[in-house]
VOMI-249958 format. One line per 4 residues: number of its first residue (from 1); their letters; for each residue z, y, x of N, C-alpha, C. Coordinates in steps of 0.2 Angstrom, whole numbers, plus 5000, padded with zeros to 4 digits. Layout:
NUM> a> Z:Y:X:Z:Y:X:Z:Y:X | ...
This chain:
1> msvr> 5592:5531:5001:5587:5530:4997:5581:5534:4999 | 5575:5532:4999:5569:5536:5001:5567:5541:4996 | 5564:5546:4998:5561:5551:4993:5557:5548:4988 | 5553:5543:4990:5548:5540:4985:5552:5536:4980
5> rslf> 5557:5532:4983:5561:5528:4978:5565:5532:4973 | 5567:5538:4976:5571:5542:4971:5568:5544:4965 | 5561:5545:4965:5557:5548:4960:5558:5544:4953 | 5559:5538:4954:5559:5534:4948:5564:5536:4943
9> aiav> 5570:5537:4946:5576:5537:4941:5578:5545:4940 | 5575:5549:4943:5578:5556:4942:5577:5559:4935 | 5572:5558:4932:5570:5561:4926:5575:5559:4920 | 5578:5553:4921:5583:5551:4916:5590:5553:4917
13> lgsa> 5591:5556:4923:5598:5558:4924:5599:5565:4921 | 5606:5566:4919:5607:5573:4916:5610:5572:4909 | 5615:5576:4908:5617:5576:4901:5620:5583:4900 | 5621:5585:4894:5623:5592:4892:5627:5592:4886
17> glap> 5633:5595:4886:5637:5595:4880:5635:5602:4876 | 5637:5602:4870:5635:5608:4866:5642:5613:4865 | 5641:5619:4868:5646:5624:4867:5646:5627:4860 | 5651:5629:4857:5651:5632:4850:5649:5639:4851
21> gltp> 5645:5641:4846:5643:5648:4846:5648:5652:4842 | 5648:5658:4843:5653:5662:4839:5650:5667:4833 | 5643:5668:4834:5640:5672:4829:5633:5669:4828 | 5630:5671:4822:5624:5668:4820:5618:5672:4824
25> aaaq> 5612:5668:4825:5607:5672:4828:5604:5677:4824 | 5602:5682:4828:5599:5688:4824:5593:5690:4828 | 5588:5694:4825:5583:5697:4829:5585:5701:4835 | 5582:5700:4841:5584:5703:4847:5579:5703:4852
29> apfr> 5580:5708:4857:5575:5708:4862:5574:5702:4866 | 5569:5701:4870:5568:5695:4874:5574:5695:4879 | 5576:5689:4881:5581:5688:4886:5577:5688:4893 | 5580:5692:4898:5577:5692:4904:5580:5687:4909
33> lghv> 5576:5683:4912:5578:5677:4916:5575:5679:4923 | 5580:5680:4928:5578:5682:4935:5579:5677:4940 | 5575:5676:4945:5576:5672:4951:5572:5675:4957 | 5574:5673:4963:5572:5676:4969:5566:5672:4972
37> lses> 5563:5667:4969:5558:5663:4973:5551:5665:4970 | 5546:5663:4973:5539:5665:4971:5537:5661:4965 | 5531:5664:4962:5528:5661:4956:5525:5654:4957 | 5524:5652:4963:5521:5646:4965:5527:5640:4966
41> hswh> 5533:5643:4966:5539:5638:4967:5540:5634:4961 | 5543:5628:4962:5545:5624:4956:5550:5627:4951 | 5554:5632:4954:5559:5636:4950:5555:5639:4944 | 5550:5643:4947:5546:5648:4942:5542:5643:4937
45> vnat> 5538:5638:4940:5534:5634:4936:5538:5631:4930 | 5544:5629:4931:5548:5625:4926:5552:5630:4922 | 5554:5636:4925:5557:5641:4921:5553:5643:4915 | 5546:5644:4917:5541:5646:4912:5540:5641:4907
49> gfaq> 5540:5635:4909:5540:5629:4904:5546:5629:4899 | 5552:5630:4902:5558:5631:4898:5557:5636:4893 | 5555:5642:4895:5555:5648:4891:5550:5647:4885 | 5545:5644:4887:5540:5642:4881:5542:5637:4876
53> eveq> 5546:5632:4879:5549:5627:4874:5554:5630:4870 | 5558:5634:4873:5564:5637:4869:5561:5642:4863 | 5556:5646:4865:5553:5650:4860:5550:5646:4854 | 5546:5640:4856:5543:5636:4851:5548:5633:4847
57> rtsg> 5553:5630:4850:5558:5626:4846:5563:5630:4842 | 5564:5637:4843:5568:5641:4839:5563:5645:4835 | 5557:5644:4834:5552:5647:4830:5552:5655:4831 | 5553:5656:4838:5552:5663:4840:5559:5667:4840
61> rvki> 5564:5664:4838:5570:5668:4837:5573:5669:4844 | 5572:5665:4849:5574:5666:4856:5568:5666:4861 | 5566:5672:4863:5561:5673:4868:5564:5675:4875 | 5561:5672:4880:5563:5673:4887:5558:5675:4891
65> qvfp> 5559:5681:4895:5554:5683:4900:5556:5681:4907 | 5552:5678:4911:5554:5676:4917:5552:5681:4923 | 5556:5683:4927:5555:5688:4932:5556:5685:4939 | 5551:5683:4942:5551:5679:4949:5552:5684:4955
69> ggql> 5553:5682:4961:5553:5686:4967:5558:5691:4967 | 5563:5690:4964:5569:5695:4965:5567:5702:4961 | 5563:5702:4956:5561:5708:4952:5568:5711:4949 | 5572:5706:4947:5579:5709:4944:5584:5710:4949
73> gaet> 5582:5709:4956:5587:5710:4961:5589:5703:4965 | 5593:5704:4970:5595:5698:4974:5600:5694:4969 | 5601:5688:4971:5605:5684:4967:5612:5687:4966 | 5615:5690:4971:5622:5693:4969:5621:5698:4964
77> rvie> 5615:5702:4963:5615:5707:4958:5613:5704:4951 | 5610:5698:4951:5609:5695:4945:5615:5692:4942 | 5619:5689:4947:5626:5687:4945:5630:5692:4942 | 5630:5698:4945:5634:5704:4942:5631:5705:4935
81> glql> 5625:5705:4935:5622:5707:4928:5623:5702:4923 | 5624:5695:4925:5626:5690:4920:5633:5691:4918 | 5637:5693:4922:5644:5695:4920:5645:5700:4916 | 5641:5706:4917:5641:5712:4913:5637:5711:4906
85> gsvq> 5632:5706:4906:5628:5706:4900:5622:5710:4901 | 5621:5713:4907:5615:5718:4907:5609:5713:4909 | 5610:5708:4912:5605:5702:4913:5607:5696:4909 | 5602:5694:4905:5604:5688:4901:5604:5682:4904
89> mgli> 5599:5680:4908:5599:5674:4911:5597:5674:4919 | 5598:5669:4922:5597:5668:4929:5596:5661:4932 | 5591:5660:4936:5591:5654:4940:5593:5655:4947 | 5599:5652:4949:5602:5654:4955:5604:5649:4959
93> gags> 5603:5649:4966:5606:5644:4970:5614:5644:4969 | 5617:5639:4968:5624:5638:4966:5629:5641:4971 | 5627:5641:4977:5631:5643:4982:5632:5651:4982 | 5628:5654:4979:5628:5661:4978:5634:5663:4974
97> fqti> 5636:5659:4969:5642:5660:4965:5649:5661:4969 | 5649:5660:4975:5655:5661:4979:5657:5668:4979 | 5652:5672:4978:5654:5679:4978:5659:5681:4972 | 5659:5677:4967:5664:5679:4962:5669:5673:4961
101> eprm> 5668:5667:4964:5672:5662:4963:5672:5657:4969 | 5676:5659:4974:5676:5655:4981:5675:5648:4980 | 5678:5645:4975:5678:5637:4975:5671:5635:4973 | 5666:5639:4971:5659:5637:4971:5656:5635:4977
105> give> 5660:5637:4983:5657:5635:4989:5657:5628:4991 | 5660:5624:4987:5660:5617:4987:5653:5614:4988 | 5649:5617:4984:5642:5614:4984:5638:5615:4991 | 5641:5619:4995:5638:5620:5002:5641:5615:5007
109> lpyt> 5646:5611:5006:5649:5607:5011:5643:5603:5014 | 5643:5602:5021:5638:5599:5024:5638:5591:5023 | 5633:5588:5023:5632:5581:5022:5637:5578:5017 | 5636:5581:5011:5641:5578:5006:5638:5572:5003
113> wpsr> 5631:5571:5002:5628:5566:4997:5624:5561:5002 | 5625:5555:5001:5620:5550:5004:5613:5550:5002 | 5612:5553:4995:5605:5553:4993:5605:5559:4988 | 5599:5561:4986:5599:5566:4980:5602:5563:4974
117> lhay> 5601:5557:4972:5603:5554:4966:5611:5554:4966 | 5614:5553:4971:5621:5554:4971:5623:5561:4969 | 5619:5566:4971:5621:5573:4969:5619:5574:4962 | 5614:5571:4960:5612:5572:4953:5617:5569:4948
121> rayd> 5620:5563:4950:5625:5560:4946:5631:5565:4946 | 5633:5568:4951:5639:5572:4952:5638:5579:4948 | 5633:5582:4949:5632:5588:4945:5630:5588:4938 | 5627:5582:4936:5626:5581:4929:5632:5577:4926
125> gelg> 5637:5576:4929:5643:5573:4927:5649:5577:4927 | 5655:5574:4929:5661:5578:4929:5662:5584:4934 | 5659:5583:4940:5659:5588:4945:5656:5594:4942 | 5650:5593:4940:5646:5599:4937:5649:5602:4931
129> aala> 5653:5598:4927:5656:5601:4921:5662:5605:4923 | 5666:5603:4929:5671:5606:4931:5669:5613:4934 | 5664:5613:4938:5661:5619:4941:5659:5624:4935 | 5656:5621:4930:5654:5625:4924:5660:5629:4921
133> rlme> 5665:5625:4921:5671:5628:4918:5674:5634:4922 | 5673:5634:4929:5675:5639:4933:5670:5645:4931 | 5664:5644:4930:5659:5650:4929:5660:5653:4922 | 5662:5648:4917:5663:5651:4911:5669:5656:4911
137> akni> 5674:5655:4915:5679:5659:4916:5677:5666:4918 | 5671:5666:4922:5668:5672:4924:5663:5675:4920 | 5663:5673:4913:5658:5675:4908:5651:5673:4910 | 5650:5667:4913:5643:5664:4914:5643:5657:4912
141> vila> 5638:5655:4908:5637:5649:4905:5632:5645:4909 | 5633:5640:4912:5628:5635:4915:5625:5631:4910 | 5619:5631:4909:5615:5627:4905:5613:5620:4907 | 5612:5620:4914:5609:5614:4917:5609:5615:4925
145> wwet> 5609:5610:4928:5609:5610:4936:5602:5608:4938 | 5599:5613:4942:5592:5611:4945:5594:5611:4952 | 5589:5612:4957:5590:5612:4964:5586:5616:4968 | 5589:5618:4974:5585:5621:4979:5583:5616:4984
149> glrh> 5586:5610:4984:5584:5604:4989:5588:5604:4995 | 5586:5600:5000:5589:5599:5006:5587:5604:5011 | 5591:5606:5015:5590:5611:5021:5589:5607:5027 | 5584:5610:5031:5582:5607:5038:5582:5613:5043
153> vttr> 5582:5611:5049:5581:5615:5055:5574:5615:5058 | 5572:5622:5059:5566:5622:5063:5568:5626:5070 | 5564:5625:5075:5565:5628:5081:5559:5630:5085 | 5560:5635:5089:5554:5637:5093:5551:5633:5098
157> drvv> 5556:5631:5103:5554:5627:5109:5558:5620:5110 | 5563:5619:5106:5567:5613:5107:5567:5608:5102 | 5566:5602:5103:5566:5597:5098:5574:5595:5097 | 5576:5595:5090:5583:5594:5089:5583:5587:5086
161> rtpa> 5587:5582:5090:5588:5575:5087:5595:5574:5086 | 5600:5578:5090:5607:5577:5089:5610:5584:5090 | 5617:5584:5088:5620:5591:5088:5620:5593:5095 | 5620:5589:5100:5619:5592:5107:5613:5596:5108
165> dlrg> 5608:5594:5105:5601:5598:5106:5602:5605:5103 | 5607:5607:5099:5608:5613:5096:5612:5618:5100 | 5615:5615:5105:5620:5618:5109:5617:5625:5112 | 5620:5630:5111:5618:5637:5114:5612:5640:5110
169> lkir> 5610:5637:5105:5603:5639:5101:5605:5645:5097 | 5602:5650:5097:5603:5656:5092:5599:5654:5086 | 5603:5653:5081:5600:5651:5074:5602:5656:5069 | 5597:5657:5065:5599:5661:5059:5601:5657:5053
173> vtpd> 5607:5659:5050:5609:5655:5044:5611:5660:5038 | 5612:5657:5033:5614:5661:5027:5621:5664:5028 | 5622:5670:5025:5628:5674:5027:5634:5671:5023 | 5636:5665:5024:5643:5663:5021:5646:5659:5027
177> rmrl> 5653:5659:5027:5657:5657:5032:5656:5650:5034 | 5656:5646:5028:5655:5639:5029:5649:5637:5033 | 5643:5640:5032:5637:5638:5035:5638:5640:5043 | 5641:5646:5044:5642:5648:5051:5647:5643:5054
181> etfk> 5652:5641:5051:5656:5636:5054:5653:5629:5055 | 5649:5628:5051:5645:5621:5052:5641:5621:5058 | 5637:5627:5059:5633:5627:5065:5637:5628:5071 | 5642:5631:5071:5647:5632:5077:5649:5625:5079
185> afga> 5651:5621:5073:5653:5614:5075:5648:5610:5078 | 5641:5611:5077:5636:5608:5080:5635:5611:5087 | 5638:5616:5089:5637:5619:5096:5632:5625:5096 | 5629:5627:5091:5624:5632:5091:5628:5639:5091
189> epap> 5624:5644:5091:5626:5651:5090:5623:5654:5084 | 5626:5653:5078:5623:5655:5072:5625:5663:5071 | 5620:5666:5067:5622:5673:5064:5618:5674:5058 | 5620:5678:5053:5617:5679:5047:5611:5684:5048
193> lafg> 5606:5684:5044:5601:5689:5044:5598:5689:5037 | 5596:5695:5034:5593:5695:5028:5586:5691:5028 | 5585:5687:5023:5579:5683:5023:5572:5687:5024 | 5572:5693:5021:5566:5697:5022:5564:5699:5029
197> elys> 5569:5699:5034:5569:5700:5041:5568:5694:5045 | 5568:5688:5042:5568:5682:5047:5562:5681:5050 | 5556:5682:5047:5550:5680:5050:5549:5684:5057 | 5550:5691:5056:5549:5695:5062:5554:5694:5067
201> alqq> 5560:5692:5065:5565:5690:5070:5563:5684:5074 | 5561:5679:5071:5558:5673:5074:5552:5675:5079 | 5548:5679:5076:5542:5680:5080:5544:5684:5086 | 5549:5688:5086:5551:5692:5092:5556:5689:5096
205> gvfd> 5558:5683:5094:5563:5679:5099:5570:5681:5098 | 5571:5685:5093:5578:5687:5091:5582:5681:5090 | 5579:5676:5086:5582:5669:5085:5578:5664:5088 | 5581:5659:5090:5577:5653:5092:5575:5648:5086
209> aqen> 5579:5648:5081:5579:5643:5076:5581:5646:5069 | 5580:5642:5064:5582:5644:5057:5583:5638:5053 | 5586:5638:5047:5587:5632:5043:5586:5634:5036 | 5582:5630:5032:5580:5632:5025:5577:5625:5022
213> plsi> 5576:5625:5015:5572:5620:5012:5565:5620:5014 | 5562:5614:5014:5555:5613:5016:5550:5618:5012 | 5551:5619:5006:5547:5623:5002:5547:5630:5004 | 5553:5632:5007:5553:5639:5009:5550:5639:5016
217> iwsa> 5551:5634:5020:5548:5634:5027:5541:5635:5027 | 5538:5631:5022:5531:5631:5021:5529:5638:5018 | 5532:5640:5012:5529:5646:5009:5530:5652:5013 | 5535:5652:5018:5536:5658:5022:5532:5658:5028
221> sfye> 5528:5653:5029:5524:5652:5035:5528:5652:5042 | 5534:5649:5042:5538:5649:5048:5534:5644:5053 | 5529:5640:5051:5526:5636:5056:5522:5640:5061 | 5521:5647:5059:5517:5651:5063:5522:5653:5069
225> vqkh> 5528:5653:5068:5533:5656:5073:5538:5651:5076 | 5537:5644:5073:5542:5639:5075:5537:5633:5076 | 5539:5629:5081:5535:5623:5083:5538:5617:5081 | 5544:5616:5079:5547:5610:5078:5551:5610:5072
229> lslt> 5551:5605:5068:5555:5604:5062:5559:5597:5063 | 5565:5598:5062:5570:5592:5062:5573:5591:5055 | 5572:5585:5053:5574:5584:5046:5582:5582:5046 | 5586:5587:5047:5593:5586:5047:5596:5585:5040
233> ghvy> 5593:5588:5035:5596:5587:5028:5603:5589:5028 | 5605:5594:5031:5612:5595:5032:5616:5598:5026 | 5612:5601:5021:5615:5603:5015:5610:5602:5009 | 5613:5599:5004:5609:5598:4998:5612:5604:4993
237> gpaa> 5607:5608:4991:5608:5614:4987:5607:5613:4980 | 5612:5613:4975:5610:5613:4968:5609:5620:4966 | 5605:5621:4960:5604:5628:4957:5606:5627:4950 | 5608:5633:4948:5611:5633:4941:5606:5638:4936
241> lais> 5604:5635:4931:5601:5639:4926:5606:5641:4921 | 5607:5648:4921:5613:5651:4918:5612:5656:4913 | 5616:5658:4909:5615:5663:4904:5622:5667:4903 | 5621:5673:4902:5627:5677:4901:5631:5675:4895
245> rsaf> 5638:5674:4895:5641:5671:4890:5640:5676:4883 | 5640:5682:4884:5639:5687:4878:5633:5685:4875 | 5627:5684:4879:5621:5683:4876:5621:5676:4873 | 5624:5671:4876:5624:5664:4873:5628:5664:4866
249> qrls> 5633:5668:4866:5637:5668:4860:5634:5672:4854 | 5629:5676:4855:5625:5679:4850:5620:5674:4846 | 5619:5668:4849:5615:5663:4847:5618:5658:4842 | 5615:5656:4837:5617:5651:4832:5619:5644:4836
253> lddq> 5623:5640:4833:5624:5633:4836:5618:5630:4838 | 5613:5630:4833:5607:5626:4834:5603:5629:4840 | 5603:5635:4840:5599:5638:4846:5602:5637:4853 | 5609:5637:4853:5612:5635:4859:5611:5628:4861
257> avlr> 5610:5624:4856:5608:5617:4858:5601:5616:4860 | 5597:5620:4858:5590:5620:4860:5590:5622:4868 | 5593:5628:4869:5593:5630:4876:5596:5625:4881 | 5602:5622:4879:5605:5617:4883:5600:5611:4884
261> saav> 5597:5608:4879:5593:5602:4880:5587:5604:4883 | 5584:5610:4882:5578:5612:4886:5579:5613:4893 | 5585:5616:4895:5587:5617:4901:5588:5610:4905 | 5590:5605:4902:5591:5599:4905:5584:5595:4906
265> twgg> 5580:5596:4901:5573:5593:4902:5569:5596:4907 | 5569:5602:4908:5565:5606:4913:5568:5605:4920 | 5575:5605:4920:5578:5604:4926:5577:5597:4929 | 5576:5592:4925:5574:5585:4928:5567:5586:4930
269> rqrl> 5562:5589:4927:5555:5590:4930:5555:5594:4936 | 5560:5599:4936:5560:5604:4942:5562:5599:4948 | 5567:5595:4947:5569:5591:4953:5564:5586:4955 | 5560:5583:4951:5554:5579:4953:5549:5583:4956
273> dsir> 5548:5589:4954:5543:5594:4957:5546:5596:4964 | 5552:5596:4965:5555:5598:4971:5554:5593:4976 | 5555:5586:4974:5554:5581:4979:5547:5580:4981 | 5542:5581:4976:5535:5580:4978:5533:5586:4982
277> adea> 5536:5592:4981:5534:5598:4986:5537:5596:4993 | 5543:5593:4993:5545:5591:5000:5540:5587:5004 | 5538:5582:5000:5533:5577:5003:5527:5580:5005 | 5525:5585:5001:5518:5588:5003:5519:5593:5008
281> aieq> 5525:5596:5008:5527:5601:5014:5527:5598:5021 | 5530:5592:5021:5530:5589:5028:5523:5588:5030 | 5518:5585:5026:5511:5584:5028:5508:5591:5030 | 5509:5596:5026:5506:5602:5027:5508:5605:5034
285> lkak> 5515:5605:5035:5518:5607:5041:5515:5604:5047 | 5514:5597:5047:5511:5593:5052:5504:5595:5053 | 5500:5597:5048:5493:5599:5048:5493:5606:5052 | 5498:5610:5051:5498:5616:5055:5501:5616:5062
289> gmtv> 5502:5610:5064:5504:5609:5071:5511:5608:5073 | 5516:5608:5068:5523:5607:5069:5524:5599:5070 | 5529:5598:5075:5531:5592:5076:5537:5590:5071 | 5537:5585:5068:5542:5583:5063:5546:5577:5066
293> tevd> 5553:5578:5066:5557:5573:5069:5563:5571:5064 | 5563:5565:5063:5569:5562:5060:5575:5562:5064 | 5581:5563:5061:5587:5563:5065:5592:5557:5063 | 5596:5555:5068:5602:5551:5066:5607:5555:5063
297> rapf> 5609:5554:5057:5614:5559:5054:5621:5558:5056 | 5622:5552:5059:5629:5550:5060:5633:5555:5065 | 5630:5557:5071:5633:5562:5075:5634:5569:5072 | 5629:5571:5067:5630:5577:5064:5636:5577:5059
301> iaav> 5636:5571:5055:5642:5570:5050:5649:5570:5054 | 5649:5567:5060:5655:5567:5063:5657:5574:5066 | 5652:5578:5068:5653:5585:5070:5656:5589:5065 | 5655:5588:5059:5657:5593:5054:5664:5591:5050
305> rpvw> 5667:5586:5053:5673:5584:5050:5678:5589:5049 | 5679:5594:5055:5684:5599:5054:5682:5604:5049 | 5675:5605:5047:5673:5610:5042:5676:5607:5035 | 5675:5601:5034:5678:5598:5028:5685:5599:5027
309> eefg> 5689:5598:5033:5696:5598:5033:5698:5605:5031 | 5695:5610:5034:5697:5617:5033:5695:5619:5026 | 5689:5618:5024:5687:5621:5017:5689:5617:5012 | 5690:5610:5013:5693:5606:5007:5700:5609:5005
313> rlyg> 5704:5612:5009:5710:5615:5007:5709:5621:5002 | 5704:5624:5003:5702:5630:4999:5700:5628:4992 | 5696:5622:4992:5693:5620:4985:5698:5616:4981 | 5703:5614:4984:5709:5610:4981:5707:5603:4979
317> pelm> 5713:5599:4978:5713:5592:4977:5709:5590:4971 | 5709:5594:4965:5705:5592:4959:5698:5592:4961 | 5695:5597:4963:5688:5597:4964:5686:5592:4970 | 5689:5592:4975:5688:5588:4981:5688:5580:4978
321> glle> 5693:5579:4974:5694:5572:4971:5688:5570:4967 | 5685:5575:4963:5679:5574:4959:5673:5572:4964 | 5672:5577:4969:5667:5576:4973:5667:5569:4977 | 5673:5568:4979:5673:5561:4983:5672:5555:4979
325> syrn> 5674:5556:4972:5673:5550:4968:5665:5549:4967 | 5661:5554:4967:5654:5553:4966:5650:5551:4973 | 5653:5552:4979:5650:5551:4985:5648:5543:4986 | 5652:5539:4983:5651:5532:4985:5648:5528:4978
329> r> 5646:5532:4973:5644:5528:4967:5637:5526:4968
């Protein structure tokens, strides 16, 4: 399904149950909500709208301050804060939860979804509910699923159309084992590097290539140090709007319901904004001189079958069964 055709149905997808609260709401300091992206990103725009709606609908009982750009620390630090209750809320790329629950790595499996709508149905349905239960056991309540979007490959000199074009290419990837194994399966030479160091590493030729969502490729100005964009779409990344369980339990049942419903509403808007931002980014990157190449996904999907076999054993038959049940819906 094309990006434009996807837009029509997205806003209506999503549902949320109501978890019981244990104590009534009381006057309290504003909740701090941290994320690592910029103020111009759809995460921040919609998190701000979410915070405003929650304050209005709770008559000021629940106030939320949004801290963008890693002001509350990297995602791993925000996750630690959510577990301890020292940070009340976070908007987090769901793959980052692997640091406390390895089975959350299932969200990073390459080429899981035929379209974004398949992913939305899964995360707003039983798969998302199962993952939320895993996180609640770690003292984190997932209010709704948002997104980071699809990841794509950029290169300095080589156009990538097939996995063979990645052979021997030095590519920066995120520091998780499955991403490393995915690009090894493509024949590349992947290595992790802190995101803050990536632009200079590409500029200096330490890496030939990198992979990220389109919004980040644009906002990080990678078009200045990379010539080619290949729309590999190798990973769809969900994001979680989450709250510390201790903070959530301090709220009344009514206020908990407000947070959940507002999180779903603004998550739907964020997904739409993310799709529109992808469309805009492609045109902006072309205008900056990047070549943009569509790829045939079939050989990429075939190349990562061993990755699915290896990591599927880690995630277990229950989660993998749920995931598979949504792939063909």
